[in-house]
N, C-alpha and C positions, 0 to 999 in steps of 0.2 A: 119301102122295104112292109115284105110279109111278117105275122105275128103268129109263133109258135100257137097252135091250138091249145096247148093249154094254159095260156097267158092272154089275160085282158089285150085292151089300146094302153088302158092308161099304167098295166105294170110293164108293158114294154118299152114306152115313152118315159117310162119309171128308170128301168134295168138302163137305159141307153143312155138317159142326162146322167145317172149317175156314175155310170163307167167313164164319161168325159169329163167328170167331176175328177174323179182318182186317176185319171189322167196325165188332166194338168191341160186338157183341149180347154176347157172352161176354166181359167183360173181364177183366185179372187177376187172380186167386183164385175166378173164377166153378168153383160146381159142378158138372162134367158127372154128371147122377145117371145111370145108363145105362136104366135104368126109361124115365125122364119123357123121355127125347132117342128108344128103342126106341117109344114108344107114340107122340110126335109123328111119326117115320117111318113109321108104319106096317110096322115089322120087327120079330123078334124082335130081342132083347138080345145075341144071337151076335155077328152083323154090325157092332151096335153095337161091342160090345166088342172088335173086331178093329181099327176104326177108331181108338179112340182108342189101343189099341197102339200103333201108326202116329205118331199123334201126337206121345204119349212119347217116339217113339225120335227125332221130328222137333226135338224140344226146346219144344213150341208148349205141350204139356200134363205136368202130373206128377203123381206117383201114391204116396200114402202110406198105410201100414194105418191101418187104422181110422178114416180118413179121407174115403179115394177118391180120385178123379181131379178136377183144379183145372186151370183154366188156367193155364199160367206168370208167372213176374214177370217182368220184366226190367229186370236190373239196370244201374249202370251198363259196368260190364265187356262183359256179353251185347252193348249196343249198340254199345258202340266199335268189340268185335269186327266185330258184325254190318255195322256200316257202314262200317269198312273192307273186307268182304269185297263190298258194292257197289259201294263203289265201284273195285273191282278191275275186278269182275264188268263192270259198265254199261261202263267205259269203252271194254272190250274189245270187247263187243257193241254202244258206239255206234262204234269202228272198223268193224266189219266189215260194220255195215248200210251204211254212208257211201257205198258205191256204187249200190248200190240206190233211193236218198231219190229223189224228184223233186220239179219245184219245185214242188209243192203242202205234200207234208209240207216243205220250208222256210220257203214262207211259212206257215205251222201253227207251226214252233215260232217265229218270230218275231213271229207275233201271242201267242203265250201268254208270250211276252216282255213284247210291249207291253202286255201285262195287268197284270203284276207293275210295273213301269217306272210306268206310270200311276197305280198306287196309291201309291206314295212320295210321301209316309213314314209312311204310315200303315194302310196293310197290312193286313187282319185276318193274323195266324198262319195260319188252318188254310187261307184260299183262298191264302196264300202255300205251304203246303206242297202243295196238291192241285195247282196250276196248275205249279209247279216238277219235281212227280210227273210229272204228262202230258208238260211239253217234253221230258224227257228221254224217256220213254216213245217221244215223237214219233221222238227221235232213235235208237233202237236197236233198235223195233216189226220193220224188217225186216233184221233180223239173223237168216243163213242157219242158224244152229248153232243147233234148238230147245231142246237138252238146255240152252246156253247160259240158255236163255231162261225156260226152267220153272223154272231154279236162284235167278236173279234175283226170280222172282216167288216162289218158296219166301221167301226172306230177305226180303221186303217182306213177307210175309204174317207171318214171326218180329213181326216191328216192328209191325205193322198196328193194333194195339190200344195202343199206346204213341203212333205217330203220330197216333192222334185223338186223344188231351186236349192241352187245352188249355196247350200250350208256348208261349210267346212266339218271336219271334222276334231271336238278338241282334243286339244296336246295331251299327248299319251294314253286317248283314250281306244283305240284301234290296238295296243299292242296288250294293253289289260285284259280285252273283249275276247281277243283267242285266248287265252290263261282262261278265262271265266267259261269259254266254251266248252275248252279241252276235261275240265273240272265238272261241269253238267253231261256232257256227253258221258264221262267214265261212268258217275252215279245213275245213267240212267240201263249203259252196256252192263253194267252190274246188278241190275236191278236191284238197286239199294233202296230203302224205306220210301215211300211216296210224300210223307213230310220233308224229306231230305233233300229228294227232287225240286220241292215246289218252293224252296226255302233259298235254294241254289240260284232255280230263276227267275225267283222274284229282287235274289239280291244282283244279281245281274241286270235284269231291266230297271231297278231303282240304282245303281251305278248311272247305270247308261243317262240317265235322268237329267242328272244330279250333272255328270260332268255336263251335257249338250247345256242342261239351262244357266252353267256356272262361266259358262262358253258364251253365252249369247249376252249376257246380262253379269259383267265382270265386275260392276257395283253393288252386285246383291252375295250375301252368303244363303248357299244352299247345302252347304255341308250336312244340315240335319236334317234333310230332307226324311221324316219315317215313313221306314220301311215295316210295312204291316207282318205281325209275324203270325197268319192264320195257320200255319201249316205246325 
């Protein structure tokens, strides 16, 4: 594997491993054997070790003495905190992107929402997650702050292997999401004030998180998860 000229070998290894974690190829608990990875990447162990250290610093990989490096598992608390972070960041990115969205972007978002609408009530959970994320990416991809977009991508990578598993959809959540998406797209299309767009986006993500957590942990009460009112 040859590295692009602008990337160091450690950066190539970092990106390659990170992409496989996000895709679920390297799932939670997967042991990262440095020598094997180095062979596959056609490089020495040194840059692979540097890449694994960087991934460990991000929380995507854990390291234990006498065990080595493994892909980190995501527990309930990590999931909740990361999704809360995503909800705040995506809301801000959607608000900043709104003035730059074209009619084609709006039409694409509506089309994706229609995919979910037509699939109700028996929409495959994997399809729902993929279409839902693509809809939101459509609404925030033109955010002019590249650092904000980088952080959002990093947070989704952190949860990528978890979202690839076969979790169901919280009862009634897909239908509610369709209506919330429609309202959010209407706000963006009409040129609504930034604070209205951000508030709608954040409440939508918070609602999804609350429903998801309640479905996974019915013994707990998530009805009162706080929704920051920064907008």
